C-alpha positions, 0 to 999 in steps of 0.5 A, a space after each residue: 277822768 277815767 280813774 276818777 270814774 273808775 273810782 266812782 263805779 268802785 264806790 256805786 258797786 260797794 254801796 250796791 253790796 252792803 243794802 240787803 235785799 228783800 228775801 225772795 220767798 222760794 217754793 218750799 221743796 221737801 223735805 222741810 224740818 223746822 226750829 223754833 223756841 221758847 213757847 213757855 205762856 203765849 199758849 194761843 201764840 204757840 198753837 198758832 205757830 204750830 197750826 202753821 208748821 204742821 200745814 208744811 207737813 215737816 219731817 223733824 222739829 226741833 225746839 231751842 228751849 223753855 219749852 215750858 215756864 215751869 219744868 217742875 209743873 206737871 200741869 205746864 207739860 199737858 198744855 205744852 203737851 196738848 198744843 204739839 200733840 197733832 205736830 209730834 204725831 207727824 214729826 220727829 220732835 227734838 228739844 234742848 234743855 232751855 233754863 225754864 226746864 229747871 233740869 226737871 224729869 219731867 222734861 226727860 219722862 216727856 220725850 225719847 232722845 237719843 243719848 244722855 238726852 241731855 246732848 245728842 246728835 241725829 242725821 235728817 236729809 244730809 244734815 247733822 244736827 247737834 242738840 246741845 245743853 246750854 245749861 250745863 259745863 260746856 268748857 274744854 275737858 267737860 263731859 259734854 266738850 269731849 263728847 262734842 268733839 268726839 261728834 264732830 270729829 266722827 261726822 261722815 264725809 259725805 255730809 251736807 250740812 252740820 247745825 247746832 241747837 241750844 238755848 242760850 246764843 254765843 251771839 245775840 243783841 237782846 236784853 240778856 247778857 251777851 254771851 251768858 254761858 261763854 260759850 265763845 271762849 269754850 265752843 265756837 272755836 270747836 264749832 269753827 274748826 269742824 266746820 259748822 254751817 249754823 247755830 240755833 238758838 234761843 233765850 232772847 225772845 226775838 229773831 236775830 241773824 248774825 254771822 261770825 267767822 263763817 257761821 250763821 248764828 240764828 235767836 229763834 226764842 219767838 214761839 210764844 214767850 214775850 217778846 224782847 226789845 233790841 238792847 244793843 249793838 253787834 258788829 256782827 248782827 244782820 238782823 233782828 226783828 221783834 216778832 213772834 216766828 219759826 224757821 224752815 231748814 230745807 236743801 236742795 243742788 248743794 244748798 240749804 235755805 233757812 226761811 223765817 215766818 211769822 204766826 201768819 207765815 209771812 216771810 220775814 227772812 230767808 238766806 242760802 248757805 251753800 255747802 263748802 269741802 272741807 279745805 275751803 272752810 277757811 274762805 279767804 285763801 289769798 288774804 290767809 295766804 298773805 298773812 300767814 294765818 286764819 286768825 290774822 286781825 286783817 283777814 277776820 276784817 275781811 271775812 267780817 265784811 264778807 259775812 255783813 255785806 256780801 253772802 247776804 245778797 245775791 249779787 255778793 253772793 255770786 261773788 263770793 262763791 267764784 272767788 271760792 272756786 277762782 282764788 285757792 291756786 292763787 293762794 297756793 301760788 302765795 304759800 309757794 313764794 313767801 317774797 310774794 307775802 308782803 306785796 300782796 298785803 300792801 295789795 290788800 290794805 284798801 281791802 282791809 281799810 273798806 272793810 274796816 270802815 263797813 265793819 266797824 263805823 256806824 251808819 253816819 260814820 260811814 255817811 261822813 266818811 265816804 262824802 269825805 271822799 267824794 270830795 277829795 276825789 272831787 278836789 282831785 279831778 279839779 285839780 288834774 284838770 287846771 294842770 292839764 289847762 295849764 299845760 296846754 296853754 303853756 
């Protein structure tokens, strides 16, 4: 009976962690940085968003591209500049090139940006921002790839967070072709290698939060262009909201908070990223030690479970933080005693199996599997009681 109660308690804890909690509105700690994108043709919506942003008095604003409908049309730039005129007077404005800019000289004439103005980086409030041009080649050996690698390598050690801004999303469930620019094969491994915390993109006119290998992938394309419905599902997608919106970024006490607001300044999402020392970037220490590689499929399954069900709620996030603090010595001990690795792998099998079910099955399949487990547990308890009863009689 004790084993059954313990099993039921563990199931309850897992189910509780798997239910995302509603975001709690926190007081905005200055300074505030804003990210939004895909303003294009929705001028009235764009104006409402800009007015809401101005009210926050941000120190910097990043745009994920598709600022205008036709980058070759001077009239479109005139309308855009009229809408953002008050904003750019008080905040630094850093746009990424979208496909609707059409590589127009008018884009470059309109802004004074660092580096070659296509891709560049800036440091703001202990955050290193990297703005990329996803319309240009990003494959290994390209000019942009070589620049990105060098920029990541030279980031100051005291930098708290690294954020990338670009137009085409590596992860999205909107109607555009999935990973349209092949960024998962080109730059995503580089971003993982150097510990990037978040990537903000546009292109799909919606808000979406995904997590893959410890990096948050945010689609913020709700700046005015016509909104898109969700076109597919993904095990990495945590939230999809069809709404006009903008994102704010603030840092405090070693944490980076991203809050997402609609045009009425109502909170629609919020999540927190903890700053981790470089040595802790891999996260799944014990599993990595047991399986021998951070890239092992079993370790990836555990990471995906953590990213999908743990880090997006307070209880799970606290458990992950505690694990980060306590597990490195255990992992080091396993590394120093290779004979322990098979034993630890066997011990991890239930966690890997549970994570596989949670990440790789639909809601209906989860319910069916959970019901089957409860039924089997119940039958086992009945069988044990009958055996105990027979033992007493004899």
